[in-house]
C-alpha angles and dihedrals in degrees: 000000000000113000113245113246117255109248123195127195119206118192144164124217141182122187093342096136098132092053104039100089093049092047093049094045092047095054092046093052093052092051113279109134098178125049123185116187128184118198126205125205096319122178102179099075095272092126093049092048093050092045089054095046088050091051093053092046101250096118144352113252126204113193099217103177115124125018117271115207113280096020131115118275093223109081096220096048089043089055092051091046091054095043091050089062092062117102091219090060097042092047097047120111091225135014130195125192110209142153127231092260092054122088119183106230111203112195096184120098114318093352097258133125090250090057091049094053091046092051093051091047090052090058090067094235093124127243111325122232097190130020121192119205118197120231116253103201114218125200131206094279086226089294110140104173127080107233134170098250130118112280093225090054095050106044121057104147117097147157115282118270117261139050116329137201090236105078098214092057089072099038113127139212120218135222109206145177107242095223090070095050133090092187138343124246138182102275105010136002125252107245127227110263097254091057096037091053095045095246090125126031120260120183106213116174136181128234091283092054092252123136117269117230111267092243089076089069088078105026147349136099104190139056127251128188094278094049104034119118134148108157096112104028142001135167118249106216114196096193096159109024108177122349090251092048088052089058089058091047089053091048096051099039117212136305091242102044138054090199104104092188091062085087104054133142092275085064088060091050092049100045105030091104113176099154102121141007122258116174097157095115092052092081084083096053098094093048090044092054089052092050091049092050091049093049092051091047093051093043110031091171089061088053089051092050089048091055091048090053091050089054091049092052092047091055094048092045091051091053092046092047091052091049093052092046090053100041106030114022093170092057090046089057091048090052092046092238123162134189088224115083 
């Protein structure tokens, strides 16, 4: 029997406590056996949860707050820089850089990494070295309340497939073999010079298993008509979640930016995409619920930290909801917020 490739997830998080256990369990069930998570300046128990999960061997945690000498000023790039120094990352067969609101949605076979690799091999394109999965932006699905339920079970309304006028709707995230890469980055890695310059072959395919144009060897982070493909894999991007969860996202900012105003109400208008239904990822929900239950049973302290984080978010969301109701009633109506809870 052919040995399954070793797949490693590298992510950065900030105040993502309510979503961590689902995110970790999901990636493990689709075939990622190593998970490396860097946390930045969290106040909701995220750091404590990740420290504990590291201690019991579920993940590797990098505490990424502050800026050690010689590291990148930007928190997200600093996290990737530090993760890239780990032997477990360098020695993996495949690496994916993803955030806690991004869920790789494999459409091939049973929805696992093994099925994805097999489907691409069956196309006769040769073994891939990089695979880019387009974002599928999901809106709030008209769900206003923050509840403790799996993200992939709650939200099933998204932007249409295909190329969009808004650039970030067709951004992609890239699975890659470390031996081809000089350094990782948010959407695609920077290749070693011999591959970047075309001196050595590099088989880069899109989410349909089709060759990417050679210009992507040097630059590019989004799909256009000639490069778009999502038949085998895409990346569900839950940028909004519920309206109340969005308030918390706006409050905390992002893991890759100190600019709190980067997440404003125009962000909600732009990315609250509820144009069409996509339930394809929900075939994993039952198995995911079982994995979550098993993780909490094996590690009751993780379950306790999860509940504490939920309580923290509910308090902050309540305060943010009251502030919006008082200062911007029209936006409160748009968000579906109510003073009654």
